[in-house]
N, CA, C and O atoms as a Tripos MOL2 file, in Angstrom:
@<TRIPOS>MOLECULE
protein
  280   279    70     0     0
PROTEIN
NO_CHARGES

@<TRIPOS>ATOM
      1 N           9.1430    8.2250   43.7940 N.3       1 UNK1
      2 CA          9.5280    9.1840   44.8080 C.3       1 UNK1
      3 C           8.8100   10.5220   44.6050 C.2       1 UNK1
      4 O           8.4820   11.2190   45.5650 O.2       1 UNK1
      5 N           8.5730   10.8640   43.3340 N.am      2 UNK2
      6 CA          7.9000   12.1260   43.0460 C.3       2 UNK2
      7 C           6.4970   12.1550   43.6530 C.2       2 UNK2
      8 O           6.1180   13.1370   44.2910 O.2       2 UNK2
      9 N           5.7390   11.1020   43.4600 N.am      3 UNK3
     10 CA          4.3650   11.0930   43.9520 C.3       3 UNK3
     11 C           4.3190   11.0140   45.4760 C.2       3 UNK3
     12 O           3.4090   11.5620   46.0970 O.2       3 UNK3
     13 N           5.2940   10.3370   46.0820 N.am      4 UNK4
     14 CA          5.3620   10.3230   47.5460 C.3       4 UNK4
     15 C           5.6180   11.7230   48.0890 C.2       4 UNK4
     16 O           5.0130   12.1280   49.0810 O.2       4 UNK4
     17 N           6.5120   12.4570   47.4410 N.am      5 UNK5
     18 CA          6.7960   13.8350   47.8650 C.3       5 UNK5
     19 C           5.5850   14.7320   47.6560 C.2       5 UNK5
     20 O           5.2970   15.6010   48.4780 O.2       5 UNK5
     21 N           4.8860   14.5190   46.5650 N.am      6 UNK6
     22 CA          3.6790   15.2990   46.2990 C.3       6 UNK6
     23 C           2.6220   15.0430   47.3660 C.2       6 UNK6
     24 O           2.0110   15.9830   47.8740 O.2       6 UNK6
     25 N           2.4050   13.7830   47.7050 N.am      7 UNK7
     26 CA          1.4380   13.4300   48.7510 C.3       7 UNK7
     27 C           1.8480   14.0050   50.1060 C.2       7 UNK7
     28 O           1.0060   14.5010   50.8550 O.2       7 UNK7
     29 N           3.1390   13.9360   50.4170 N.am      8 UNK8
     30 CA          3.6280   14.4820   51.6790 C.3       8 UNK8
     31 C           3.4310   15.9920   51.7270 C.2       8 UNK8
     32 O           3.0320   16.5330   52.7580 O.2       8 UNK8
     33 N           3.7060   16.6720   50.6290 N.am      9 UNK9
     34 CA          3.5190   18.1220   50.5800 C.3       9 UNK9
     35 C           2.0650   18.5310   50.7610 C.2       9 UNK9
     36 O           1.7700   19.5140   51.4400 O.2       9 UNK9
     37 N           1.1630   17.7770   50.1540 N.am     10 UNK10
     38 CA         -0.2640   18.0710   50.3010 C.3      10 UNK10
     39 C          -0.7050   17.8380   51.7410 C.2      10 UNK10
     40 O          -1.4520   18.6400   52.3020 O.2      10 UNK10
     41 N          -0.2430   16.7360   52.3430 N.am     11 UNK11
     42 CA         -0.6470   16.4220   53.7180 C.3      11 UNK11
     43 C          -0.0990   17.4420   54.7110 C.2      11 UNK11
     44 O          -0.8310   17.9330   55.5710 O.2      11 UNK11
     45 N           1.1870   17.7580   54.5920 N.am     12 UNK12
     46 CA          1.7950   18.7210   55.5230 C.3      12 UNK12
     47 C           1.2070   20.1070   55.3040 C.2      12 UNK12
     48 O           0.9520   20.8390   56.2610 O.2      12 UNK12
     49 N           0.9930   20.4640   54.0440 N.am     13 UNK13
     50 CA          0.3980   21.7680   53.7510 C.3      13 UNK13
     51 C          -0.9960   21.9060   54.3290 C.2      13 UNK13
     52 O          -1.3520   22.9610   54.8530 O.2      13 UNK13
     53 N          -1.7850   20.8520   54.2380 N.am     14 UNK14
     54 CA         -3.1330   20.8920   54.8020 C.3      14 UNK14
     55 C          -3.0950   21.0390   56.3190 C.2      14 UNK14
     56 O          -3.8860   21.7850   56.8950 O.2      14 UNK14
     57 N          -2.1790   20.3310   56.9600 N.am     15 UNK15
     58 CA         -2.0620   20.4420   58.4220 C.3      15 UNK15
     59 C          -1.6020   21.8380   58.8490 C.2      15 UNK15
     60 O          -2.1650   22.4310   59.7700 O.2      15 UNK15
     61 N          -0.5850   22.3520   58.1790 N.am     16 UNK16
     62 CA         -0.0500   23.6730   58.5530 C.3      16 UNK16
     63 C          -1.0740   24.7620   58.2810 C.2      16 UNK16
     64 O          -1.3080   25.6220   59.1310 O.2      16 UNK16
     65 N          -1.6880   24.7340   57.1000 N.am     17 UNK17
     66 CA         -2.6770   25.7700   56.7790 C.3      17 UNK17
     67 C          -3.9230   25.6270   57.6440 C.2      17 UNK17
     68 O          -4.5790   26.6250   57.9460 O.2      17 UNK17
     69 N          -4.2570   24.4140   58.0460 N.am     18 UNK18
     70 CA         -5.3720   24.2280   58.9710 C.3      18 UNK18
     71 C          -5.0930   24.8420   60.3260 C.2      18 UNK18
     72 O          -5.9820   25.4340   60.9380 O.2      18 UNK18
     73 N          -3.8600   24.7060   60.8010 N.am     19 UNK19
     74 CA         -3.4870   25.3290   62.0760 C.3      19 UNK19
     75 C          -3.5050   26.8490   61.9750 C.2      19 UNK19
     76 O          -3.9570   27.5290   62.8960 O.2      19 UNK19
     77 N          -3.0140   27.3820   60.8590 N.am     20 UNK20
     78 CA         -3.0500   28.8400   60.6630 C.3      20 UNK20
     79 C          -4.4980   29.3220   60.6480 C.2      20 UNK20
     80 O          -4.8170   30.3480   61.2500 O.2      20 UNK20
     81 N          -5.3740   28.5860   59.9620 N.am     21 UNK21
     82 CA         -6.7830   28.9890   59.8860 C.3      21 UNK21
     83 C          -7.4640   28.8870   61.2400 C.2      21 UNK21
     84 O          -8.3520   29.6860   61.5380 O.2      21 UNK21
     85 N          -7.0700   27.9220   62.0710 N.am     22 UNK22
     86 CA         -7.7320   27.7900   63.3710 C.3      22 UNK22
     87 C          -7.2980   28.8900   64.3410 C.2      22 UNK22
     88 O          -8.0700   29.2790   65.2180 O.2      22 UNK22
     89 N          -6.0800   29.3910   64.1910 N.am     23 UNK23
     90 CA         -5.6140   30.4630   65.0760 C.3      23 UNK23
     91 C          -5.9680   31.8520   64.5630 C.2      23 UNK23
     92 O          -5.9590   32.8150   65.3300 O.2      23 UNK23
     93 N          -6.2710   31.9650   63.3020 N.am     24 UNK24
     94 CA         -6.6210   33.2740   62.7470 C.3      24 UNK24
     95 C          -7.8690   33.1120   61.8810 C.2      24 UNK24
     96 O          -8.8640   32.5440   62.3330 O.2      24 UNK24
     97 N          -7.8300   33.5950   60.6650 N.am     25 UNK25
     98 CA         -8.9970   33.4870   59.7860 C.3      25 UNK25
     99 C          -8.5860   32.8520   58.4570 C.2      25 UNK25
    100 O          -7.4020   32.6700   58.1760 O.2      25 UNK25
    101 N          -9.5860   32.5230   57.6550 N.am     26 UNK26
    102 CA         -9.2960   31.9550   56.3510 C.3      26 UNK26
    103 C          -8.5820   32.9670   55.4630 C.2      26 UNK26
    104 O          -7.7390   32.5920   54.6480 O.2      26 UNK26
    105 N          -8.9100   34.2290   55.6130 N.am     27 UNK27
    106 CA         -8.2530   35.2700   54.8170 C.3      27 UNK27
    107 C          -6.7500   35.3080   55.0570 C.2      27 UNK27
    108 O          -5.9640   35.3930   54.1140 O.2      27 UNK27
    109 N          -6.3540   35.2430   56.3330 N.am     28 UNK28
    110 CA         -4.9160   35.2470   56.6190 C.3      28 UNK28
    111 C          -4.2630   33.9500   56.1680 C.2      28 UNK28
    112 O          -3.1000   33.9590   55.7630 O.2      28 UNK28
    113 N          -4.9850   32.8340   56.2290 N.am     29 UNK29
    114 CA         -4.4400   31.5720   55.7320 C.3      29 UNK29
    115 C          -4.1290   31.6800   54.2470 C.2      29 UNK29
    116 O          -3.0650   31.2460   53.8040 O.2      29 UNK29
    117 N          -5.0450   32.2550   53.4720 N.am     30 UNK30
    118 CA         -4.8030   32.4100   52.0380 C.3      30 UNK30
    119 C          -3.6830   33.4080   51.7750 C.2      30 UNK30
    120 O          -2.9290   33.2440   50.8160 O.2      30 UNK30
    121 N          -3.5590   34.4440   52.6110 N.am     31 UNK31
    122 CA         -2.4490   35.3970   52.4460 C.3      31 UNK31
    123 C          -1.1080   34.7130   52.6960 C.2      31 UNK31
    124 O          -0.1670   34.9050   51.9260 O.2      31 UNK31
    125 N          -1.0080   33.9190   53.7630 N.am     32 UNK32
    126 CA          0.2390   33.1990   54.0340 C.3      32 UNK32
    127 C           0.5460   32.2020   52.9180 C.2      32 UNK32
    128 O           1.6970   32.0480   52.5100 O.2      32 UNK32
    129 N          -0.4810   31.5380   52.4380 N.am     33 UNK33
    130 CA         -0.2930   30.5680   51.3670 C.3      33 UNK33
    131 C           0.2260   31.2430   50.1050 C.2      33 UNK33
    132 O           1.1550   30.7370   49.4750 O.2      33 UNK33
    133 N          -0.3540   32.3680   49.7280 N.am     34 UNK34
    134 CA          0.1060   33.0720   48.5270 C.3      34 UNK34
    135 C           1.4870   33.6820   48.7420 C.2      34 UNK34
    136 O           2.2710   33.7720   47.7970 O.2      34 UNK34
    137 N           1.7970   34.0990   49.9580 N.am     35 UNK35
    138 CA          3.1310   34.6200   50.2550 C.3      35 UNK35
    139 C           4.1870   33.5330   50.0620 C.2      35 UNK35
    140 O           5.2140   33.7750   49.4260 O.2      35 UNK35
    141 N           3.9440   32.3320   50.6060 N.am     36 UNK36
    142 CA          4.8880   31.2330   50.4390 C.3      36 UNK36
    143 C           5.0190   30.8190   48.9790 C.2      36 UNK36
    144 O           6.1180   30.5110   48.5180 O.2      36 UNK36
    145 N           3.9130   30.8090   48.2550 N.am     37 UNK37
    146 CA          3.9620   30.4690   46.8430 C.3      37 UNK37
    147 C           4.8040   31.4850   46.0760 C.2      37 UNK37
    148 O           5.6080   31.1040   45.2260 O.2      37 UNK37
    149 N           4.6280   32.7590   46.3650 N.am     38 UNK38
    150 CA          5.4310   33.7990   45.7180 C.3      38 UNK38
    151 C           6.9120   33.6600   46.0330 C.2      38 UNK38
    152 O           7.7600   33.8340   45.1580 O.2      38 UNK38
    153 N           7.2170   33.3470   47.2870 N.am     39 UNK39
    154 CA          8.6260   33.1580   47.6780 C.3      39 UNK39
    155 C           9.2350   31.9900   46.9190 C.2      39 UNK39
    156 O          10.3550   32.0920   46.4190 O.2      39 UNK39
    157 N           8.5110   30.8820   46.8280 N.am     40 UNK40
    158 CA          9.0550   29.7210   46.1360 C.3      40 UNK40
    159 C           9.1980   29.9600   44.6340 C.2      40 UNK40
    160 O          10.1270   29.4390   44.0170 O.2      40 UNK40
    161 N           8.3060   30.7280   44.0460 N.am     41 UNK41
    162 CA          8.4340   31.0560   42.6220 C.3      41 UNK41
    163 C           9.6850   31.8970   42.3880 C.2      41 UNK41
    164 O          10.4270   31.6570   41.4360 O.2      41 UNK41
    165 N           9.9220   32.8860   43.2560 N.am     42 UNK42
    166 CA         11.1210   33.7170   43.1300 C.3      42 UNK42
    167 C          12.3830   32.8780   43.3200 C.2      42 UNK42
    168 O          13.3430   33.0250   42.5640 O.2      42 UNK42
    169 N          12.3860   32.0050   44.3190 N.am     43 UNK43
    170 CA         13.5590   31.1490   44.5430 C.3      43 UNK43
    171 C          13.8120   30.2230   43.3510 C.2      43 UNK43
    172 O          14.9630   30.0130   42.9650 O.2      43 UNK43
    173 N          12.7710   29.6790   42.7780 N.am     44 UNK44
    174 CA         12.9350   28.7980   41.6200 C.3      44 UNK44
    175 C          13.4310   29.5820   40.4090 C.2      44 UNK44
    176 O          14.2700   29.0870   39.6560 O.2      44 UNK44
    177 N          12.9220   30.7980   40.2120 N.am     45 UNK45
    178 CA         13.3950   31.6240   39.1050 C.3      45 UNK45
    179 C          14.8710   31.9730   39.2870 C.2      45 UNK45
    180 O          15.6360   31.9460   38.3240 O.2      45 UNK45
    181 N          15.2700   32.2970   40.5060 N.am     46 UNK46
    182 CA         16.6890   32.5740   40.7670 C.3      46 UNK46
    183 C          17.5450   31.3420   40.5220 C.2      46 UNK46
    184 O          18.6550   31.4500   40.0000 O.2      46 UNK46
    185 N          17.0440   30.1880   40.8890 N.am     47 UNK47
    186 CA         17.7650   28.9460   40.6360 C.3      47 UNK47
    187 C          17.9570   28.7320   39.1360 C.2      47 UNK47
    188 O          19.0480   28.3700   38.6940 O.2      47 UNK47
    189 N          16.9070   28.9530   38.3570 N.am     48 UNK48
    190 CA         17.0140   28.7700   36.9110 C.3      48 UNK48
    191 C          17.9690   29.7710   36.2910 C.2      48 UNK48
    192 O          18.7150   29.4270   35.3740 O.2      48 UNK48
    193 N          17.9580   30.9960   36.7730 N.am     49 UNK49
    194 CA         18.8280   32.0260   36.2030 C.3      49 UNK49
    195 C          20.2960   31.8140   36.5680 C.2      49 UNK49
    196 O          21.1810   32.1370   35.7760 O.2      49 UNK49
    197 N          20.5580   31.2840   37.7410 N.am     50 UNK50
    198 CA         21.9460   31.0930   38.1450 C.3      50 UNK50
    199 C          22.4940   29.7320   37.7400 C.2      50 UNK50
    200 O          23.6730   29.4500   37.9550 O.2      50 UNK50
    201 N          21.6580   28.8930   37.1610 N.am     51 UNK51
    202 CA         22.0900   27.5530   36.7920 C.3      51 UNK51
    203 C          23.0620   27.5470   35.6260 C.2      51 UNK51
    204 O          23.9470   26.6940   35.5610 O.2      51 UNK51
    205 N          22.9100   28.4740   34.7210 N.am     52 UNK52
    206 CA         23.8400   28.5220   33.5970 C.3      52 UNK52
    207 C          24.6010   29.8390   33.6240 C.2      52 UNK52
    208 O          24.1190   30.8340   34.1660 O.2      52 UNK52
    209 N          25.7620   29.8390   33.0510 N.am     53 UNK53
    210 CA         26.6260   31.0200   33.0780 C.3      53 UNK53
    211 C          26.1320   32.1160   32.1410 C.2      53 UNK53
    212 O          26.3050   33.2990   32.4340 O.2      53 UNK53
    213 N          25.5250   31.7460   31.0280 N.am     54 UNK54
    214 CA         25.1400   32.7450   30.0390 C.3      54 UNK54
    215 C          23.7800   33.3810   30.3200 C.2      54 UNK54
    216 O          23.3520   34.2520   29.5620 O.2      54 UNK54
    217 N          23.1000   32.9800   31.3700 N.am     55 UNK55
    218 CA         21.8140   33.5800   31.7110 C.3      55 UNK55
    219 C          20.6790   33.1100   30.8300 C.2      55 UNK55
    220 O          19.5680   33.6320   30.9240 O.2      55 UNK55
    221 N          20.9310   32.1470   29.9860 N.am     56 UNK56
    222 CA         19.9230   31.6430   29.0670 C.3      56 UNK56
    223 C          19.4920   30.2480   29.5010 C.2      56 UNK56
    224 O          19.3890   29.3370   28.6800 O.2      56 UNK56
    225 N          19.2440   30.0910   30.7880 N.am     57 UNK57
    226 CA         19.0180   28.7580   31.3490 C.3      57 UNK57
    227 C          17.6750   28.1590   30.9540 C.2      57 UNK57
    228 O          17.5440   26.9360   30.9030 O.2      57 UNK57
    229 N          16.6730   28.9910   30.6750 N.am     58 UNK58
    230 CA         15.3710   28.4290   30.3150 C.3      58 UNK58
    231 C          15.4560   27.6890   28.9890 C.2      58 UNK58
    232 O          14.8960   26.6010   28.8550 O.2      58 UNK58
    233 N          16.1440   28.2580   28.0100 N.am     59 UNK59
    234 CA         16.3070   27.5700   26.7370 C.3      59 UNK59
    235 C          17.2150   26.3690   26.8940 C.2      59 UNK59
    236 O          16.9840   25.3320   26.2720 O.2      59 UNK59
    237 N          18.2420   26.4940   27.7170 N.am     60 UNK60
    238 CA         19.1510   25.3830   27.9490 C.3      60 UNK60
    239 C          18.4230   24.2370   28.6410 C.2      60 UNK60
    240 O          18.6450   23.0720   28.3090 O.2      60 UNK60
    241 N          17.5610   24.5530   29.5940 N.am     61 UNK61
    242 CA         16.8190   23.5080   30.3020 C.3      61 UNK61
    243 C          15.8820   22.7730   29.3470 C.2      61 UNK61
    244 O          15.7690   21.5500   29.4230 O.2      61 UNK61
    245 N          15.2150   23.4880   28.4580 N.am     62 UNK62
    246 CA         14.3200   22.8130   27.5290 C.3      62 UNK62
    247 C          15.1060   22.0030   26.5110 C.2      62 UNK62
    248 O          14.6480   20.9440   26.0820 O.2      62 UNK62
    249 N          16.2850   22.4820   26.1160 N.am     63 UNK63
    250 CA         17.1230   21.7130   25.1950 C.3      63 UNK63
    251 C          17.6510   20.4510   25.8880 C.2      63 UNK63
    252 O          17.7530   19.3940   25.2660 O.2      63 UNK63
    253 N          17.9840   20.5670   27.1730 N.am     64 UNK64
    254 CA         18.4420   19.3970   27.9230 C.3      64 UNK64
    255 C          17.3370   18.3520   28.0180 C.2      64 UNK64
    256 O          17.5990   17.1550   27.9090 O.2      64 UNK64
    257 N          16.1100   18.8010   28.2200 N.am     65 UNK65
    258 CA         14.9800   17.8710   28.3220 C.3      65 UNK65
    259 C          14.7550   17.1520   26.9940 C.2      65 UNK65
    260 O          14.4440   15.9610   26.9690 O.2      65 UNK65
    261 N          14.9160   17.8880   25.8840 N.am     66 UNK66
    262 CA         14.7260   17.2540   24.5830 C.3      66 UNK66
    263 C          15.7940   16.2070   24.3160 C.2      66 UNK66
    264 O          15.5000   15.1570   23.7450 O.2      66 UNK66
    265 N          17.0260   16.4770   24.7200 N.am     67 UNK67
    266 CA         18.0850   15.4890   24.4780 C.3      67 UNK67
    267 C          17.9230   14.2800   25.3850 C.2      67 UNK67
    268 O          18.3090   13.1740   25.0060 O.2      67 UNK67
    269 N          17.3640   14.4650   26.5660 N.am     68 UNK68
    270 CA         17.1610   13.3490   27.4680 C.3      68 UNK68
    271 C          16.0580   12.4240   26.9580 C.2      68 UNK68
    272 O          16.1050   11.2130   27.1730 O.2      68 UNK68
    273 N          15.0690   13.0020   26.2820 N.am     69 UNK69
    274 CA         13.9670   12.2020   25.7660 C.3      69 UNK69
    275 C          14.3740   11.3880   24.5570 C.2      69 UNK69
    276 O          13.7750   10.3440   24.2980 O.2      69 UNK69
    277 N          15.3620   11.8260   23.8160 N.am     70 UNK70
    278 CA         15.7920   11.1210   22.5960 C.3      70 UNK70
    279 C          16.5620    9.8760   22.9110 C.2      70 UNK70
    280 O          16.9940    9.1700   21.9990 O.2      70 UNK70
@<TRIPOS>BOND
     1     1     2 1
     2     2     3 1
     3     3     4 2
     4     3     5 am
     5     5     6 1
     6     6     7 1
     7     7     8 2
     8     7     9 am
     9     9    10 1
    10    10    11 1
    11    11    12 2
    12    11    13 am
    13    13    14 1
    14    14    15 1
    15    15    16 2
    16    15    17 am
    17    17    18 1
    18    18    19 1
    19    19    20 2
    20    19    21 am
    21    21    22 1
    22    22    23 1
    23    23    24 2
    24    23    25 am
    25    25    26 1
    26    26    27 1
    27    27    28 2
    28    27    29 am
    29    29    30 1
    30    30    31 1
    31    31    32 2
    32    31    33 am
    33    33    34 1
    34    34    35 1
    35    35    36 2
    36    35    37 am
    37    37    38 1
    38    38    39 1
    39    39    40 2
    40    39    41 am
    41    41    42 1
    42    42    43 1
    43    43    44 2
    44    43    45 am
    45    45    46 1
    46    46    47 1
    47    47    48 2
    48    47    49 am
    49    49    50 1
    50    50    51 1
    51    51    52 2
    52    51    53 am
    53    53    54 1
    54    54    55 1
    55    55    56 2
    56    55    57 am
    57    57    58 1
    58    58    59 1
    59    59    60 2
    60    59    61 am
    61    61    62 1
    62    62    63 1
    63    63    64 2
    64    63    65 am
    65    65    66 1
    66    66    67 1
    67    67    68 2
    68    67    69 am
    69    69    70 1
    70    70    71 1
    71    71    72 2
    72    71    73 am
    73    73    74 1
    74    74    75 1
    75    75    76 2
    76    75    77 am
    77    77    78 1
    78    78    79 1
    79    79    80 2
    80    79    81 am
    81    81    82 1
    82    82    83 1
    83    83    84 2
    84    83    85 am
    85    85    86 1
    86    86    87 1
    87    87    88 2
    88    87    89 am
    89    89    90 1
    90    90    91 1
    91    91    92 2
    92    91    93 am
    93    93    94 1
    94    94    95 1
    95    95    96 2
    96    95    97 am
    97    97    98 1
    98    98    99 1
    99    99   100 2
   100    99   101 am
   101   101   102 1
   102   102   103 1
   103   103   104 2
   104   103   105 am
   105   105   106 1
   106   106   107 1
   107   107   108 2
   108   107   109 am
   109   109   110 1
   110   110   111 1
   111   111   112 2
   112   111   113 am
   113   113   114 1
   114   114   115 1
   115   115   116 2
   116   115   117 am
   117   117   118 1
   118   118   119 1
   119   119   120 2
   120   119   121 am
   121   121   122 1
   122   122   123 1
   123   123   124 2
   124   123   125 am
   125   125   126 1
   126   126   127 1
   127   127   128 2
   128   127   129 am
   129   129   130 1
   130   130   131 1
   131   131   132 2
   132   131   133 am
   133   133   134 1
   134   134   135 1
   135   135   136 2
   136   135   137 am
   137   137   138 1
   138   138   139 1
   139   139   140 2
   140   139   141 am
   141   141   142 1
   142   142   143 1
   143   143   144 2
   144   143   145 am
   145   145   146 1
   146   146   147 1
   147   147   148 2
   148   147   149 am
   149   149   150 1
   150   150   151 1
   151   151   152 2
   152   151   153 am
   153   153   154 1
   154   154   155 1
   155   155   156 2
   156   155   157 am
   157   157   158 1
   158   158   159 1
   159   159   160 2
   160   159   161 am
   161   161   162 1
   162   162   163 1
   163   163   164 2
   164   163   165 am
   165   165   166 1
   166   166   167 1
   167   167   168 2
   168   167   169 am
   169   169   170 1
   170   170   171 1
   171   171   172 2
   172   171   173 am
   173   173   174 1
   174   174   175 1
   175   175   176 2
   176   175   177 am
   177   177   178 1
   178   178   179 1
   179   179   180 2
   180   179   181 am
   181   181   182 1
   182   182   183 1
   183   183   184 2
   184   183   185 am
   185   185   186 1
   186   186   187 1
   187   187   188 2
   188   187   189 am
   189   189   190 1
   190   190   191 1
   191   191   192 2
   192   191   193 am
   193   193   194 1
   194   194   195 1
   195   195   196 2
   196   195   197 am
   197   197   198 1
   198   198   199 1
   199   199   200 2
   200   199   201 am
   201   201   202 1
   202   202   203 1
   203   203   204 2
   204   203   205 am
   205   205   206 1
   206   206   207 1
   207   207   208 2
   208   207   209 am
   209   209   210 1
   210   210   211 1
   211   211   212 2
   212   211   213 am
   213   213   214 1
   214   214   215 1
   215   215   216 2
   216   215   217 am
   217   217   218 1
   218   218   219 1
   219   219   220 2
   220   219   221 am
   221   221   222 1
   222   222   223 1
   223   223   224 2
   224   223   225 am
   225   225   226 1
   226   226   227 1
   227   227   228 2
   228   227   229 am
   229   229   230 1
   230   230   231 1
   231   231   232 2
   232   231   233 am
   233   233   234 1
   234   234   235 1
   235   235   236 2
   236   235   237 am
   237   237   238 1
   238   238   239 1
   239   239   240 2
   240   239   241 am
   241   241   242 1
   242   242   243 1
   243   243   244 2
   244   243   245 am
   245   245   246 1
   246   246   247 1
   247   247   248 2
   248   247   249 am
   249   249   250 1
   250   250   251 1
   251   251   252 2
   252   251   253 am
   253   253   254 1
   254   254   255 1
   255   255   256 2
   256   255   257 am
   257   257   258 1
   258   258   259 1
   259   259   260 2
   260   259   261 am
   261   261   262 1
   262   262   263 1
   263   263   264 2
   264   263   265 am
   265   265   266 1
   266   266   267 1
   267   267   268 2
   268   267   269 am
   269   269   270 1
   270   270   271 1
   271   271   272 2
   272   271   273 am
   273   273   274 1
   274   274   275 1
   275   275   276 2
   276   275   277 am
   277   277   278 1
   278   278   279 1
   279   279   280 2
@<TRIPOS>SUBSTRUCTURE
     1 UNK1         2 RESIDUE 1 A UNK
     2 UNK2         6 RESIDUE 1 A UNK
     3 UNK3        10 RESIDUE 1 A UNK
     4 UNK4        14 RESIDUE 1 A UNK
     5 UNK5        18 RESIDUE 1 A UNK
     6 UNK6        22 RESIDUE 1 A UNK
     7 UNK7        26 RESIDUE 1 A UNK
     8 UNK8        30 RESIDUE 1 A UNK
     9 UNK9        34 RESIDUE 1 A UNK
    10 UNK10       38 RESIDUE 1 A UNK
    11 UNK11       42 RESIDUE 1 A UNK
    12 UNK12       46 RESIDUE 1 A UNK
    13 UNK13       50 RESIDUE 1 A UNK
    14 UNK14       54 RESIDUE 1 A UNK
    15 UNK15       58 RESIDUE 1 A UNK
    16 UNK16       62 RESIDUE 1 A UNK
    17 UNK17       66 RESIDUE 1 A UNK
    18 UNK18       70 RESIDUE 1 A UNK
    19 UNK19       74 RESIDUE 1 A UNK
    20 UNK20       78 RESIDUE 1 A UNK
    21 UNK21       82 RESIDUE 1 A UNK
    22 UNK22       86 RESIDUE 1 A UNK
    23 UNK23       90 RESIDUE 1 A UNK
    24 UNK24       94 RESIDUE 1 A UNK
    25 UNK25       98 RESIDUE 1 A UNK
    26 UNK26      102 RESIDUE 1 A UNK
    27 UNK27      106 RESIDUE 1 A UNK
    28 UNK28      110 RESIDUE 1 A UNK
    29 UNK29      114 RESIDUE 1 A UNK
    30 UNK30      118 RESIDUE 1 A UNK
    31 UNK31      122 RESIDUE 1 A UNK
    32 UNK32      126 RESIDUE 1 A UNK
    33 UNK33      130 RESIDUE 1 A UNK
    34 UNK34      134 RESIDUE 1 A UNK
    35 UNK35      138 RESIDUE 1 A UNK
    36 UNK36      142 RESIDUE 1 A UNK
    37 UNK37      146 RESIDUE 1 A UNK
    38 UNK38      150 RESIDUE 1 A UNK
    39 UNK39      154 RESIDUE 1 A UNK
    40 UNK40      158 RESIDUE 1 A UNK
    41 UNK41      162 RESIDUE 1 A UNK
    42 UNK42      166 RESIDUE 1 A UNK
    43 UNK43      170 RESIDUE 1 A UNK
    44 UNK44      174 RESIDUE 1 A UNK
    45 UNK45      178 RESIDUE 1 A UNK
    46 UNK46      182 RESIDUE 1 A UNK
    47 UNK47      186 RESIDUE 1 A UNK
    48 UNK48      190 RESIDUE 1 A UNK
    49 UNK49      194 RESIDUE 1 A UNK
    50 UNK50      198 RESIDUE 1 A UNK
    51 UNK51      202 RESIDUE 1 A UNK
    52 UNK52      206 RESIDUE 1 A UNK
    53 UNK53      210 RESIDUE 1 A UNK
    54 UNK54      214 RESIDUE 1 A UNK
    55 UNK55      218 RESIDUE 1 A UNK
    56 UNK56      222 RESIDUE 1 A UNK
    57 UNK57      226 RESIDUE 1 A UNK
    58 UNK58      230 RESIDUE 1 A UNK
    59 UNK59      234 RESIDUE 1 A UNK
    60 UNK60      238 RESIDUE 1 A UNK
    61 UNK61      242 RESIDUE 1 A UNK
    62 UNK62      246 RESIDUE 1 A UNK
    63 UNK63      250 RESIDUE 1 A UNK
    64 UNK64      254 RESIDUE 1 A UNK
    65 UNK65      258 RESIDUE 1 A UNK
    66 UNK66      262 RESIDUE 1 A UNK
    67 UNK67      266 RESIDUE 1 A UNK
    68 UNK68      270 RESIDUE 1 A UNK
    69 UNK69      274 RESIDUE 1 A UNK
    70 UNK70      278 RESIDUE 1 A UNK
């Protein structure tokens, strides 16, 4: 499922950014792309910070990954 989602994201992203580039310029396409990337990074950081009560979610997430691998 992960690789299907990755392929879908690449395909949809190429179509959307292609439409933005055709209506404007490549410069604005890259600006919109970096804007969306920045928004998603902030949203993901907020998700990680609010995931645990003690605010130490990054260490907790890595500890959870280590226990899952064992």
